[in-house]
RODO-681607 format. One record per residue (C-alpha): residue number from 1; residue in one letter; x negated, y negated, z. Coordinates in steps of 0.2 Angstrom, whole numbers, plus 5000, padded with zeros to 4 digits. Each point is the difference from the previous one (the first is absolute). Example, Ala and Ser with C-alpha at 12.3 -4.5 7.8 and 13.67 -1.06 7.14 Angstrom:
<sites>
@resi->1 resn->A X->4938 Y->5022 Z->5039
@resi->2 resn->S X->4994 Y->4983 Z->4997
</sites>
This chain:
<sites>
@resi->1 resn->M X->5002 Y->5001 Z->4999
@resi->2 resn->F X->4985 Y->4987 Z->5005
@resi->3 resn->N X->4985 Y->5006 Z->4990
@resi->4 resn->G X->4994 Y->4985 Z->4987
@resi->5 resn->K X->5013 Y->4989 Z->5008
@resi->6 resn->S X->5000 Y->4984 Z->5004
@resi->7 resn->I X->5005 Y->4995 Z->5018
@resi->8 resn->L X->5000 Y->4984 Z->5009
@resi->9 resn->I X->5005 Y->4997 Z->5019
@resi->10 resn->T X->5003 Y->4984 Z->5009
@resi->11 resn->G X->4995 Y->4997 Z->5015
@resi->12 resn->G X->4986 Y->5013 Z->4998
@resi->13 resn->T X->4988 Y->4994 Z->5013
@resi->14 resn->G X->5011 Y->5005 Z->5012
@resi->15 resn->S X->5003 Y->5017 Z->5011
@resi->16 resn->F X->5010 Y->5007 Z->4985
@resi->17 resn->G X->4991 Y->4993 Z->4986
@resi->18 resn->R X->4984 Y->5011 Z->5008
@resi->19 resn->Q X->5007 Y->5016 Z->5003
@resi->20 resn->Y X->5008 Y->4998 Z->4981
@resi->21 resn->V X->4985 Y->4996 Z->4992
@resi->22 resn->K X->4991 Y->5013 Z->5010
@resi->23 resn->T X->5014 Y->5014 Z->4995
@resi->24 resn->I X->4999 Y->4994 Z->4983
@resi->25 resn->L X->4982 Y->5003 Z->4995
@resi->26 resn->T X->4999 Y->5018 Z->5010
@resi->27 resn->R X->5014 Y->5006 Z->4990
@resi->28 resn->Y X->5005 Y->4992 Z->4985
@resi->29 resn->K X->4988 Y->4993 Z->4986
@resi->30 resn->P X->5007 Y->4983 Z->4996
@resi->31 resn->K X->4995 Y->4990 Z->4984
@resi->32 resn->R X->5002 Y->4983 Z->5013
@resi->33 resn->L X->5003 Y->4997 Z->5016
@resi->34 resn->V X->5004 Y->4982 Z->5004
@resi->35 resn->V X->4997 Y->4993 Z->5017
@resi->36 resn->Y X->5011 Y->4983 Z->5001
@resi->37 resn->S X->5000 Y->4988 Z->5016
@resi->38 resn->R X->4996 Y->4985 Z->5008
@resi->39 resn->D X->4985 Y->5005 Z->5013
@resi->40 resn->E X->4981 Y->4999 Z->4990
@resi->41 resn->L X->4992 Y->5007 Z->5015
@resi->42 resn->K X->5012 Y->5014 Z->5002
@resi->43 resn->Q X->4996 Y->5003 Z->4981
@resi->44 resn->F X->4982 Y->5000 Z->5001
@resi->45 resn->E X->5001 Y->5010 Z->5015
@resi->46 resn->M X->5010 Y->5015 Z->4990
@resi->47 resn->Q X->4989 Y->4997 Z->4984
@resi->48 resn->Q X->4988 Y->5007 Z->5012
@resi->49 resn->E X->5010 Y->5015 Z->5004
@resi->50 resn->F X->5009 Y->5002 Z->4983
@resi->51 resn->G X->4987 Y->4997 Z->4983
@resi->52 resn->Q X->5006 Y->5011 Z->4987
@resi->53 resn->E X->5000 Y->4995 Z->4980
@resi->54 resn->C X->5019 Y->4999 Z->5005
@resi->55 resn->M X->5003 Y->4989 Z->5012
@resi->56 resn->R X->5003 Y->4981 Z->4998
@resi->57 resn->Y X->5001 Y->4986 Z->5013
@resi->58 resn->F X->5013 Y->4985 Z->4995
@resi->59 resn->I X->4999 Y->4986 Z->5013
@resi->60 resn->G X->5018 Y->4994 Z->4998
@resi->61 resn->D X->5016 Y->4995 Z->5013
@resi->62 resn->V X->5017 Y->5007 Z->4994
@resi->63 resn->R X->5008 Y->4983 Z->5001
@resi->64 resn->D X->4991 Y->4996 Z->4987
@resi->65 resn->R X->5007 Y->5011 Z->4986
@resi->66 resn->D X->4990 Y->4995 Z->4984
@resi->67 resn->R X->4985 Y->5008 Z->5010
@resi->68 resn->L X->5014 Y->5014 Z->5002
@resi->69 resn->I X->5000 Y->5001 Z->4981
@resi->70 resn->Q X->4982 Y->5000 Z->4998
@resi->71 resn->A X->4997 Y->5013 Z->5011
@resi->72 resn->M X->5013 Y->5009 Z->4991
@resi->73 resn->S X->4995 Y->5001 Z->4981
@resi->74 resn->G X->5001 Y->5017 Z->4998
@resi->75 resn->I X->5007 Y->5010 Z->5015
@resi->76 resn->E X->5009 Y->5013 Z->5000
@resi->77 resn->F X->5005 Y->5004 Z->5020
@resi->78 resn->V X->5000 Y->4986 Z->5013
@resi->79 resn->I X->5001 Y->5001 Z->5017
@resi->80 resn->H X->5007 Y->4985 Z->5011
@resi->81 resn->A X->4992 Y->4999 Z->5016
@resi->82 resn->A X->4995 Y->4983 Z->5005
@resi->83 resn->A X->5011 Y->4990 Z->5016
@resi->84 resn->L X->5000 Y->4990 Z->5011
@resi->85 resn->K X->5003 Y->5013 Z->5014
@resi->86 resn->Q X->4998 Y->4994 Z->5019
@resi->87 resn->V X->5017 Y->4997 Z->5006
@resi->88 resn->P X->4995 Y->4985 Z->5015
@resi->89 resn->A X->4989 Y->4991 Z->4987
@resi->90 resn->A X->5015 Y->5001 Z->4986
@resi->91 resn->E X->5011 Y->4994 Z->5014
@resi->92 resn->Y X->4989 Y->4985 Z->5003
@resi->93 resn->N X->4995 Y->4997 Z->4980
@resi->94 resn->P X->5018 Y->5004 Z->4993
@resi->95 resn->F X->4996 Y->4991 Z->4983
@resi->96 resn->E X->4983 Y->5008 Z->4996
@resi->97 resn->C X->5011 Y->5019 Z->5003
@resi->98 resn->I X->5009 Y->4995 Z->4988
@resi->99 resn->K X->4987 Y->4994 Z->4987
@resi->100 resn->T X->4993 Y->5017 Z->5000
@resi->101 resn->N X->5013 Y->5013 Z->5004
@resi->102 resn->I X->5015 Y->4990 Z->4989
@resi->103 resn->F X->4991 Y->4990 Z->4987
@resi->104 resn->G X->4983 Y->5011 Z->4999
@resi->105 resn->A X->5015 Y->5015 Z->4997
@resi->106 resn->Q X->5008 Y->4990 Z->4985
@resi->107 resn->N X->4982 Y->4997 Z->4992
@resi->108 resn->V X->4997 Y->5019 Z->5002
@resi->109 resn->V X->5016 Y->5004 Z->4992
@resi->110 resn->Q X->4998 Y->4988 Z->4983
@resi->111 resn->A X->4982 Y->5002 Z->5000
@resi->112 resn->C X->5003 Y->5021 Z->4997
@resi->113 resn->L X->5015 Y->4995 Z->4989
@resi->114 resn->D X->4989 Y->4989 Z->4990
@resi->115 resn->A X->4986 Y->5011 Z->4999
@resi->116 resn->G X->5008 Y->5016 Z->4996
@resi->117 resn->V X->4998 Y->5010 Z->5015
@resi->118 resn->K X->5007 Y->5016 Z->5000
@resi->119 resn->R X->5003 Y->5004 Z->5018
@resi->120 resn->V X->5000 Y->4989 Z->5016
@resi->121 resn->V X->5001 Y->5004 Z->5020
@resi->122 resn->A X->5002 Y->4989 Z->5011
@resi->123 resn->L X->4995 Y->5001 Z->5019
@resi->124 resn->S X->5014 Y->4997 Z->5011
@resi->125 resn->T X->5003 Y->5001 Z->5020
@resi->126 resn->D X->5010 Y->5009 Z->5013
@resi->127 resn->K X->5005 Y->4984 Z->5004
@resi->128 resn->A X->5008 Y->4993 Z->4984
@resi->129 resn->A X->5016 Y->5012 Z->5005
@resi->130 resn->A X->5013 Y->4990 Z->5012
@resi->131 resn->P X->4986 Y->4985 Z->5003
@resi->132 resn->I X->4998 Y->4988 Z->5014
@resi->133 resn->N X->4984 Y->4993 Z->4997
@resi->134 resn->L X->4994 Y->4990 Z->4986
@resi->135 resn->Y X->4987 Y->5014 Z->4993
@resi->136 resn->G X->5013 Y->5010 Z->4998
@resi->137 resn->A X->5013 Y->4989 Z->4993
@resi->138 resn->T X->4986 Y->4995 Z->4987
@resi->139 resn->K X->4997 Y->5020 Z->4996
@resi->140 resn->L X->5018 Y->5002 Z->4997
@resi->141 resn->C X->5000 Y->4985 Z->4987
@resi->142 resn->S X->4983 Y->5008 Z->4994
@resi->143 resn->D X->5010 Y->5019 Z->4997
@resi->144 resn->K X->5016 Y->4991 Z->4994
@resi->145 resn->L X->4988 Y->4991 Z->4986
@resi->146 resn->F X->4992 Y->5015 Z->4993
@resi->147 resn->I X->5015 Y->5009 Z->5001
@resi->148 resn->A X->5009 Y->4990 Z->4989
@resi->149 resn->A X->4988 Y->4998 Z->4989
@resi->150 resn->N X->5005 Y->5018 Z->4992
@resi->151 resn->N X->5016 Y->4989 Z->4994
@resi->152 resn->I X->4990 Y->4989 Z->4989
@resi->153 resn->R X->4985 Y->5011 Z->4993
@resi->154 resn->G X->5009 Y->5000 Z->4983
@resi->155 resn->H X->4991 Y->5012 Z->4987
@resi->156 resn->R X->4986 Y->5000 Z->5011
@resi->157 resn->D X->4994 Y->5018 Z->5007
@resi->158 resn->I X->4998 Y->4995 Z->5018
@resi->159 resn->R X->5007 Y->5004 Z->5016
@resi->160 resn->F X->4999 Y->4990 Z->5015
@resi->161 resn->S X->5002 Y->5010 Z->5016
@resi->162 resn->V X->4997 Y->4997 Z->5023
@resi->163 resn->V X->4990 Y->5009 Z->5010
@resi->164 resn->R X->5006 Y->4997 Z->5019
@resi->165 resn->Y X->4992 Y->5009 Z->5016
@resi->166 resn->G X->4997 Y->4995 Z->5017
@resi->167 resn->N X->4983 Y->4998 Z->5008
@resi->168 resn->V X->4981 Y->5006 Z->4993
@resi->169 resn->M X->4991 Y->5007 Z->5016
@resi->170 resn->G X->4986 Y->4991 Z->5000
@resi->171 resn->S X->5004 Y->4984 Z->4986
@resi->172 resn->R X->4992 Y->4985 Z->5006
@resi->173 resn->G X->5011 Y->4991 Z->5014
@resi->174 resn->S X->5010 Y->5013 Z->5004
@resi->175 resn->V X->5002 Y->5008 Z->5018
@resi->176 resn->I X->4989 Y->5012 Z->5000
@resi->177 resn->P X->4984 Y->4991 Z->4995
@resi->178 resn->F X->5005 Y->4987 Z->5013
@resi->179 resn->F X->5000 Y->5012 Z->5015
@resi->180 resn->L X->4985 Y->5007 Z->4995
@resi->181 resn->E X->4991 Y->4984 Z->4999
@resi->182 resn->R X->5008 Y->4994 Z->5016
@resi->183 resn->R X->4997 Y->5018 Z->5010
@resi->184 resn->R X->4983 Y->4993 Z->5005
@resi->185 resn->T X->5009 Y->4984 Z->5011
@resi->186 resn->G X->5009 Y->5014 Z->5011
@resi->187 resn->V X->5019 Y->4993 Z->4994
@resi->188 resn->L X->5009 Y->5008 Z->4984
@resi->189 resn->P X->5018 Y->4988 Z->5000
@resi->190 resn->I X->5016 Y->5008 Z->4994
@resi->191 resn->T X->5014 Y->4986 Z->4994
@resi->192 resn->D X->5012 Y->5011 Z->5005
@resi->193 resn->P X->5001 Y->5019 Z->5008
@resi->194 resn->G X->5014 Y->5007 Z->4988
@resi->195 resn->M X->4993 Y->4994 Z->4987
@resi->196 resn->T X->4995 Y->5009 Z->4985
@resi->197 resn->R X->4995 Y->5001 Z->4980
@resi->198 resn->F X->4997 Y->5010 Z->4985
@resi->199 resn->N X->4982 Y->5007 Z->4996
@resi->200 resn->I X->4992 Y->5006 Z->4984
@resi->201 resn->S X->4984 Y->5003 Z->4997
@resi->202 resn->L X->4991 Y->4989 Z->4986
@resi->203 resn->Q X->4998 Y->5016 Z->4991
@resi->204 resn->E X->5018 Y->5004 Z->4999
@resi->205 resn->G X->5005 Y->4984 Z->4995
@resi->206 resn->V X->4988 Y->5001 Z->4986
@resi->207 resn->D X->5004 Y->5018 Z->4994
@resi->208 resn->M X->5018 Y->4993 Z->5001
@resi->209 resn->V X->4997 Y->4987 Z->4987
@resi->210 resn->L X->4993 Y->5010 Z->4990
@resi->211 resn->W X->5015 Y->5012 Z->4999
@resi->212 resn->V X->5011 Y->4984 Z->4998
@resi->213 resn->I X->4988 Y->4996 Z->4984
@resi->214 resn->E X->5005 Y->5017 Z->4993
@resi->215 resn->N X->5016 Y->5004 Z->5004
@resi->216 resn->A X->5012 Y->4981 Z->5004
@resi->217 resn->H X->5014 Y->4995 Z->4985
@resi->218 resn->G X->4999 Y->4984 Z->5006
@resi->219 resn->G X->5008 Y->4990 Z->5014
@resi->220 resn->E X->4999 Y->5011 Z->5012
@resi->221 resn->V X->4995 Y->4997 Z->5022
@resi->222 resn->F X->4990 Y->5013 Z->5002
@resi->223 resn->V X->4998 Y->5005 Z->5019
@resi->224 resn->P X->4989 Y->5016 Z->5008
@resi->225 resn->K X->5007 Y->5012 Z->5011
@resi->226 resn->I X->4988 Y->4993 Z->5015
@resi->227 resn->P X->4997 Y->5003 Z->5020
@resi->228 resn->S X->5002 Y->4985 Z->5013
@resi->229 resn->Y X->4990 Y->4995 Z->5016
@resi->230 resn->R X->5004 Y->4994 Z->5015
@resi->231 resn->I X->4987 Y->4984 Z->5004
@resi->232 resn->S X->5001 Y->5006 Z->5016
@resi->233 resn->D X->4991 Y->5016 Z->4995
@resi->234 resn->V X->4987 Y->4989 Z->4991
@resi->235 resn->A X->4993 Y->4992 Z->5015
@resi->236 resn->E X->4999 Y->5018 Z->5008
@resi->237 resn->A X->4990 Y->5008 Z->4985
@resi->238 resn->I X->4989 Y->4988 Z->4998
@resi->239 resn->G X->4998 Y->4992 Z->5020
@resi->240 resn->P X->5007 Y->5010 Z->5013
@resi->241 resn->E X->4989 Y->4992 Z->5011
@resi->242 resn->C X->5006 Y->4984 Z->4997
@resi->243 resn->E X->5012 Y->4988 Z->5006
@resi->244 resn->H X->5016 Y->4997 Z->4988
@resi->245 resn->P X->5008 Y->4986 Z->5003
@resi->246 resn->I X->5018 Y->4997 Z->4994
@resi->247 resn->V X->4995 Y->4983 Z->4992
@resi->248 resn->G X->5021 Y->4999 Z->4990
@resi->249 resn->I X->5002 Y->5001 Z->4981
@resi->250 resn->R X->4990 Y->4985 Z->4988
@resi->251 resn->P X->5014 Y->4988 Z->4989
@resi->252 resn->G X->5006 Y->5012 Z->4986
@resi->253 resn->E X->4998 Y->5016 Z->5007
@resi->254 resn->K X->5012 Y->5014 Z->5001
@resi->255 resn->I X->5000 Y->5013 Z->5013
@resi->256 resn->H X->5004 Y->5015 Z->4988
@resi->257 resn->E X->4996 Y->4998 Z->4981
@resi->258 resn->E X->5010 Y->5005 Z->4987
@resi->259 resn->M X->4999 Y->5006 Z->4982
@resi->260 resn->I X->5016 Y->5005 Z->4996
@resi->261 resn->T X->5018 Y->4993 Z->5005
@resi->262 resn->A X->5016 Y->5006 Z->5001
@resi->263 resn->S X->5005 Y->4988 Z->4987
@resi->264 resn->D X->4987 Y->5008 Z->4988
@resi->265 resn->S X->5005 Y->5018 Z->5001
@resi->266 resn->P X->5014 Y->4998 Z->4984
@resi->267 resn->N X->4984 Y->4997 Z->4991
@resi->268 resn->T X->4988 Y->5012 Z->5007
@resi->269 resn->V X->4995 Y->5017 Z->4995
@resi->270 resn->D X->4990 Y->5012 Z->5008
@resi->271 resn->L X->4987 Y->5008 Z->4989
@resi->272 resn->G X->4991 Y->5012 Z->5013
@resi->273 resn->R X->4982 Y->4992 Z->5005
@resi->274 resn->Y X->5009 Y->4981 Z->4995
@resi->275 resn->F X->5014 Y->4991 Z->5002
@resi->276 resn->A X->5005 Y->4988 Z->4986
@resi->277 resn->I X->5011 Y->4985 Z->5001
@resi->278 resn->L X->5009 Y->5000 Z->4982
@resi->279 resn->P X->5005 Y->4981 Z->4993
@resi->280 resn->M X->5016 Y->4994 Z->5000
@resi->281 resn->E X->5002 Y->4997 Z->4982
@resi->282 resn->A X->4992 Y->5016 Z->4997
@resi->283 resn->K X->4998 Y->5006 Z->4979
@resi->284 resn->Y X->5011 Y->5015 Z->5008
@resi->285 resn->G X->5006 Y->5005 Z->5016
@resi->286 resn->R X->4996 Y->5010 Z->5016
@resi->287 resn->E X->5005 Y->5016 Z->4994
@resi->288 resn->R X->4993 Y->4998 Z->4984
@resi->289 resn->Y X->4983 Y->4997 Z->5008
@resi->290 resn->C X->5001 Y->5016 Z->5012
@resi->291 resn->E X->5003 Y->5011 Z->4986
@resi->292 resn->L X->4985 Y->4992 Z->4992
@resi->293 resn->N X->4990 Y->5002 Z->5012
@resi->294 resn->N X->5004 Y->5016 Z->5011
@resi->295 resn->C X->5005 Y->4989 Z->5015
@resi->296 resn->Q X->5016 Y->4996 Z->5010
@resi->297 resn->P X->5009 Y->4985 Z->5006
@resi->298 resn->V X->4998 Y->4995 Z->5019
@resi->299 resn->E X->5015 Y->4999 Z->5010
@resi->300 resn->P X->5012 Y->4987 Z->5005
@resi->301 resn->G X->4994 Y->4988 Z->5010
@resi->302 resn->F X->4982 Y->5009 Z->5001
@resi->303 resn->A X->4986 Y->4986 Z->5006
@resi->304 resn->Y X->4979 Y->5005 Z->5005
@resi->305 resn->N X->4994 Y->4991 Z->5015
@resi->306 resn->S X->4987 Y->5003 Z->5009
@resi->307 resn->G X->5006 Y->5001 Z->5015
@resi->308 resn->T X->5014 Y->5013 Z->4998
@resi->309 resn->N X->4986 Y->5010 Z->4988
@resi->310 resn->L X->5004 Y->5017 Z->5001
@resi->311 resn->E X->4977 Y->5005 Z->5000
@resi->312 resn->F X->4990 Y->4987 Z->5014
@resi->313 resn->L X->4979 Y->5002 Z->5002
@resi->314 resn->S X->4996 Y->5006 Z->5016
@resi->315 resn->V X->4985 Y->4993 Z->5010
@resi->316 resn->E X->4988 Y->5013 Z->4994
@resi->317 resn->Q X->5007 Y->5000 Z->4982
@resi->318 resn->L X->4995 Y->4984 Z->5000
@resi->319 resn->R X->4984 Y->4999 Z->5008
@resi->320 resn->Q X->4996 Y->5016 Z->4986
@resi->321 resn->L X->5006 Y->4986 Z->4986
@resi->322 resn->I X->4991 Y->4987 Z->5006
@resi->323 resn->R X->4984 Y->5012 Z->4999
@resi->324 resn->T X->5005 Y->5004 Z->4982
@resi->325 resn->H X->5004 Y->4984 Z->4994
@resi->326 resn->V X->4992 Y->4986 Z->5009
@resi->327 resn->D X->4985 Y->5002 Z->5011
@resi->328 resn->P X->4992 Y->5019 Z->4999
@resi->329 resn->E X->4990 Y->4997 Z->5016
@resi->330 resn->F X->5018 Y->4994 Z->5010
@resi->331 resn->T X->5000 Y->5009 Z->5019
@resi->332 resn->A X->5012 Y->4998 Z->5012
</sites>
């Protein structure tokens, strides 16, 4: 699927982008793999690790449509991972978040249409489902833009889809690296003892995107079936000897995260490894989609919530995952 192809990833110097590039170079022989981001230092550092002949590094911002079109010349697959993601920063700098996450998303859509790209996958977040913070609201808008882009593709052979998943274990700014860093102080602050989150590894996220590129019809929001964890269990896994003061939730945070709301259930199907939320204006209905993909519609009122999830990671499982995906030398 990816041998001899040209691929571009926006925000390619981030945690996901680095793992995506590593995976593509390990498994396939792409013609061209373009990292598009605005951080020159991270690009320089990435060039030291990934200097293969197929690699290209483009300095650019998703706010700049002309630069996107230029970078996408001859590109067949686009992964849109660029975003402003920090919830408190988005609350404090709302329009900056809007300019990147919404205006930037539309620039990517238009650039893909103009450049003749074949497949587009945008990364979303659990915070886009029933959002209560600005970051989640901007990502919901972004999701809608990518889904609606299928309505204006005309004669072009292009498909736009979205991947929505939970917290990526070990990604920059997430709770596990934060707790690992704070453990030396002897204090791991917990926002709320009942707080839960979905969990996915970087590699699982990358593998899901690769699957979606090959299998999406266009217009779906794909959601993985993944376990949840309790923030209090993460603190216990990392620093059982530490103090765990309750400090209260931050602005824009939820106690539990949703990835599929009950309102989504009439348009949602179960694909086995993943769920797919189908567009309301699908070119064929849910029953036909299930026939084509050998899947089943979910029950009416179905919702997918980190607090009511059937699978939770134990403290020991969290420790093993931290050693596997974050810090091989971690001990507790």
